[in-house]
N, C-alpha and C positions, 0 to 999 in steps of 0.2 A: 504494500500500500504506500502511496505517496504521502508526503508530509501534509498536503492540503486536504486529503480525504479524511472523512470521519473514521473513528476507530471501528473495530470489529463489532458486529451486531451481537446482541445477547444470544441469539440462536446459534451463531457461529461459535461463540465461546462455550456454550453448553455442549455442542457437538464435539469440539476439540477436547474438552474435559472428559466427556464420556469415552472418547476414543483413547485418550491417554490412560484412563483408568482401566479400560478393557485390556489394552496391551500389557499394562503392568500386572494385572491379575493373571492374564494368560501366562506370562513368563514366570510368575511366582508359584502358580499351582501346577505347572507342567511337570516338575519332578515327581509330583504325586499322581501323575497320569490323568490329570483333569484339564479341561479348557475352562475359560471364564464362564461360558454358558452352563457347563456341567456343574461348576462350582455354585453358581446361583441356584441351580436346582437342588443339589444335595444340601447346601447350607439352609435353604428355605425349608426343605423337607425335615432337616434336623430340628429346626426351631418349631415347626408344626408338630412333630412327634413329641417333642419335650412338653408341648402344651396339651398332649393327650389326643391329638388328631391323627387320623390316617387318611390323608387327603386323596381325592381322585386326581387324575391327570388334569382334568378341567379346573378343579379348585387350585391346583398348583400353578396352572397357566394363568389364572386370574390373579393369583397372589404375586407372581413374578413379573407379569406384564408381557410374557412371552406368548407367541401364538400356540394354540393347543396342538397343532400338527407338529410344531417344532419340539414341544415338550414330549410328545409321544416318541419322536425320533431320538431325542436325548435319553429318555427313559429306557428305550430298547438298548442303546449303547451302554448305559450304566448297568443295566441288568446283565448284559453279556460280560461286562467287566467284574461282575459279582458284587457290585456296590449297592444295588437296590433290588427289591422284589416287586414284581407287578402281579396283582391278583384281581380277579373279578370281584366287584362290590356285591355282597350278598343281597343288598337292598335294591340294587339296580344292575342287572346283568350286562347292560351296555357300558357301564362305567368301569374303569380300571383304577384300583387303589394302589398307592405306592408306599413303600416302607424301606428304610435303610437296613441293610444286612449288618451283621457285626463288623465285617470288614469295612463296609460303607460308613459306619459310625466312626471307626478309628481313623479312616482317611479324612472324613469330613472334619473331625475335631482338629486334626493336623492342619488342614487347609484353612479352617477358620482362624487358627493361631497365626498362620503366615499372612493371611489377608488383614487381620487386625493390626499387625505390625506395619504393613503397607499403608493402611488407612491412617494410622498415627503419623506416618511419614508425610503423607499427602496433606494432612490437616495441620501439620506443625506451623506453617505460616499464619494460620488463624489462631494459634495458641494451643493446639492439640485437641484431642477427642472430646474432652470435657469443658472446653473453654466457652465463654459466653458468645464469642464470634462464631464458633462452630455451631452452637445451638441456634443462633439467629440464622445462619446459612442453611441449616437443616430445615428450619421453619419456612424459609423462603422457597426452598426446593419443594417442600411438601405442598405449599400453596400452589406452585406452578403445576405440579403433578396432579393436583386435585381439580384444576381448571379444565373444563371440557374444551375440546378443540373440534370445531366443525370444519369440514373441507371448504375451501373458498368456492364461492359461486362460480359456475361455468362462465359467466359473462365478465368475470374479473379480468382486467388487462394483464397481460403477461409482463414479467419484469425483463427489461432488456439485458442481454448478456454482453456487457461492455466492461471496460476497465473500472468504471465507477462501482460496479456490483461484484466483480470477481473477488473471491476470497472473503466475502462478508457474510455469506449464507451457506449452510451445508447443502 
């Protein structure tokens, strides 16, 4: 970007931070045989199981924000690796319930520890995990995540693809 152009848009910064985080988590959990997406699944499943829940794939998809089809694909891979069990829900034969195996619990606990250290490192510029700035940042992110997004109307004008817009939106 040139000196005269405005700074990056919030959307671009969110996109960059999300990518930075995904790449860092991918690298951090790779030695445990996980990808970032698999980590999200097993860590979420771990927390839900600790709360006494045995979620369906659909429930886990809703919780993580991942597409149900993607959760199904990830669950199959994690099942093949011996980290989770998939079973038909006795109350709904169409639904598949998920649970961590003993091996899955052990790997997940290790991964959570690794990612917690990474998160502390990421949040250090805000004062660390328990800092007031981090709590405020978390509140702001929650507000944005809770806000519904509707697709733009079809008649909306398209944004020109020129130097003034390049590098400002994902």
